[in-house]
N, C-alpha and C positions, 0 to 999 in steps of 0.2 A: 410569456404565456406558459402556465403550467402543463406539462406532460400529462396524457391519461395515466400513465403508469404511476405517476406521483399521486394523483387522486385515489387511484385503487389501493397504492401502499399506505394512504393516510399520511404521507410526509407532509404535504401542504398543510393538513389540518393540525398537526402537531406542531408545526413552526408557527402559525397563526396564533394558536394557544399558548405558545410560549412567549410570543411577543406580547400577548395580551397580560399574561401573568407579570411579565418584567415591567411592562407600563403601569400596572396596578400597583405593585410594590414600590415603585418610585414615587407615586402619589400616597400610598397609603402610610408608608414608614413615617415621612415627616409629619403626617397628621396624627399618627399614633402618638409620637414624641411630644408634639405640641399639645394634645389632649391630656397626655401623662402630667406634664407639667402644670397645666391648668387645673387638673384634678386636685393635685396638691395645694396649689394656691386657693382653689374654691373650697377644699376640705378646710383649710385654716380660717378662711373667711366666714364659712358657713357656721363653723363651731364657735366663732367667736360671737356672731350676731345672735345665734340661737342662746347662747349662755346669757348674754346680755338681756335678751328680750325676757327670758325666764327669771332673771335677777331684778328685772324692773329697771336697769340702768343701761339704756342702749348709748352708743357711741356713734359718731359720724363714720360713714363707709370707709372714707379714705384712712382713718386711724386703723381700723380692723385691717384694712388692704395692708398697710405699712408694717403691721405686726405679724401678719401671715406671711408675708415676704421675708422677714427676719427668722422665721421658724422653717423656712424651707428646707435647709440642709439638715438641721436638727429632725424634722420629720423623716426625711429619707433615712437618716441615721438610724432612728429608733424603729422604723419599719423594717430595716434590714436586719436588726438584732432580733426582733420579734419573730420574724420570719424563719431565720436561722434556728431560734430555740424552738419554735413549733415543730419545724421539719425534723429536728433532732429528737424531740419527743415523739413524733409520729414512727419514726425508726424503731424507737422502742414499744413495740405493740399498740401504737395509736393513742392508747388512752393518756400517757403523759403529755402528748401534744394536745389534747383537748384541755387538760387540766392547765397547761401554760397559757393556751389562747385565752382561756377564761381569767386566769389569774392577772394576765397583762393585758386585759380587754379595753382598759381605760387610757392605754399609752397615747393616743393620739389628742385626746382632750387635755390630759396633763402636759403634754409638750406644748400645745398651742397656747392653752389658757393660763397655765402657771409658769410658762416659759422655762421649763426645765429642759437639762441635757438628755440624751438617749438613756443612758444607763440609770439616771436619776428618774426619768419617766417611767420605766419599768419598776423600779422599786417603789415609787408613789402609787401606781397602779395596783401592785400587789398589796399594799396596805389598805387602799380604799377598798377591794373587793373581798379582803379577808373577812369571813363570817358570812358572806351573802353568795358564795359562788355557785351553789346549787340552784338558787333562784335566778341567777345571770344566765346559768347554762341552760334552764328551762326556756328563758325568754329568747335565747339565741336559737334554740330548736324551732319555737314558734315562729319568729322572724324568719327563719330560712324557709319553711314551709309555706309562709304568708308570701314571700318573694316569688316562690315557683308559681302559686296561684294567681299572681298578677301576672307573671311573665308569659305564662301560657296562652292566654286569649289574645296578647300583643305580640309577644315576640315570634311565636310560631307562625302567625300570618305573614308577618315580615320575610321569613325565610322563603316563603312561596312566590314572593314578587320576583319577577324575572330581571329586574334592574340591581345589579350589584352596587351602584352608588346609594340607591334608595334603601337597600338592605343595610349598608355601612352607616349611613347617617341616621337613618331611622332607629338602628340599634343603638347607636351614641345617644340619642336624644332619650330613647326609652331607658338607658342604664343611668343617664343623668338625673332623671325624675326618681328612680328607685334609690339610687346613691343618695341623693339629696334628702330624701325621707330619712333614709339610714343613718345619715350625719346627725340630724336634729334628733332623731330617737336616742342616739349614743350619748348626745350632749345632755338630754333630760335624764338619762340613766346615770352619768357622771354627777349631775347636780344632786340627784337624789342619794346617791353614794355620800357624797359630802355632808348632805344635809343629816343622814343617818349617823355617819362617823364623827362629824364634827359640829352638829347643830347650827349649820349654816340656815339662816331664816331667808326664804324667798317668797314672793308673793304667788309664783306659779310652779309647781313641781308636780312630776309624775311619779306616782308611788307604785313601784313595781314589787315590792316587798310584803305589803300588807295583805 
């Protein structure tokens, strides 16, 4: 039975709060790790499916899943290289970081769809974006503010819900919807870059440069 002095000093409340945080971390950490792995695999599958649909050449989902799994570690490698490069650029007055982010913006699609390694994916992305980086930068700004406009009416109400599990899983669901759309958009941009650069003919493309 807690003593009156413990209640007055807040000791019991602090201990209970710490126990809650410890329990939450034990549950949240594995969920976050699993979500990270699934997001990488989902990115690969979504990229392949979107590209094939736009190209008019769909494949069985099992084949796409197999290819996405085979690109798991190359994706992690190229993402780390991209992150390190952009962070280093941001240390140099920020602007070089933005330039590298746009220059290498197609690294994920290249890595998954063209089955290239981390360094080759960055080089290939630089080739595809060359000559169209200002339009890509403008598109990125529009998408950024668009995501904010979508997130505000849905994300903020989630934060007001007193249930932490609802906040957590509701946030995961909202992020999954937004990220899924961004995956498809990035594939459409990648395909358009290939059409502009290499004359790749497809039945359905998104023109963002005209």
